[in-house]
C-alpha positions, 0 to 999 in steps of 0.5 A: 659590683659596679654598675654598667650604666646609670640609665637603661632602656628596656624595649618591649617588642610587639604589634599594637594592632594585635594585643594579647598575641604571642608576637606581642609578648614583649608589650605584655612583659613591659606592662608587668614591669611598669606595674612593678615599678609603679609607672604608667606608659604614656604615648610619646610622639618624640619616640613614636611609642609609649614610654615611662621612666623611673628614676632612683631605682635601687640596684645593688649599692647604687640608684639607676634610671630605667626607661620602659619603651614600646614602639608603636611601629609594627614589629618588623619595622620597629628598628627606626623608632628604637634607634630614635629612642636611644638617641633621644635618651642618650643611651648606648645600645649596650645599655638597651635590653630588648624583650621579644618573643622566641619560637625557639624557646619553650613557653614560660622560659626566659633566655637572656642573650647579649649580641649576636645575630637576629636569629630569624627574628624580624623585629631584632633584625630591624633594630640591628639595621637601624643601628647601622649593624650594631648587634651589641645589645641585650635581649630577653627572649621570651619562649612561646614555643611552636606547633606544626602551623605556619609560624606567621599564623602561630605568632599572631595567635592569642597567648594562652591565659596561663602564659599571659598571667605568668608574664604579666603578674606572676613568676615570669615578671620576677624572672624578667626582673631578676634577669634585668638586675643581672644585666644592670650590675654586669659591666660590658 
């Protein structure tokens, strides 16, 4: 099956000042992917975030480059640095995969999506705005569930240990990797 592109940007959304919270699960997932790929995310002033690139990753019958990126900006204003990273790497939005938390999905569930609205997620909304309304990029929505508390308080609560292990070192990392492979071999 042909590859959609030879270079992909995987963006993990979160809030640097609030590590280990439900809202920062995108950062946690990227840490797990970095470990899997054998790379270290390092601070990069050009893109105002942390990034690492792995070249020659075998996907199907071809090799691709994968850049992992965690913006330093707070979640709700992460769009401008994400747009800067895309431009710096000369990657089209359709070759970007944004990993973010989702209140609408059960904990330890992964839901891929391509395009469409932000569905109430302020980080995704900020990216769409920074890309001039462009919505045609991939999302991996990581379920965090919800409870009866205020959603703003809930997302800033600490991620339970079982979920943290699942997404960083366990079956969740495998599920995310499998979803990435499907995206990378499916032409858009």
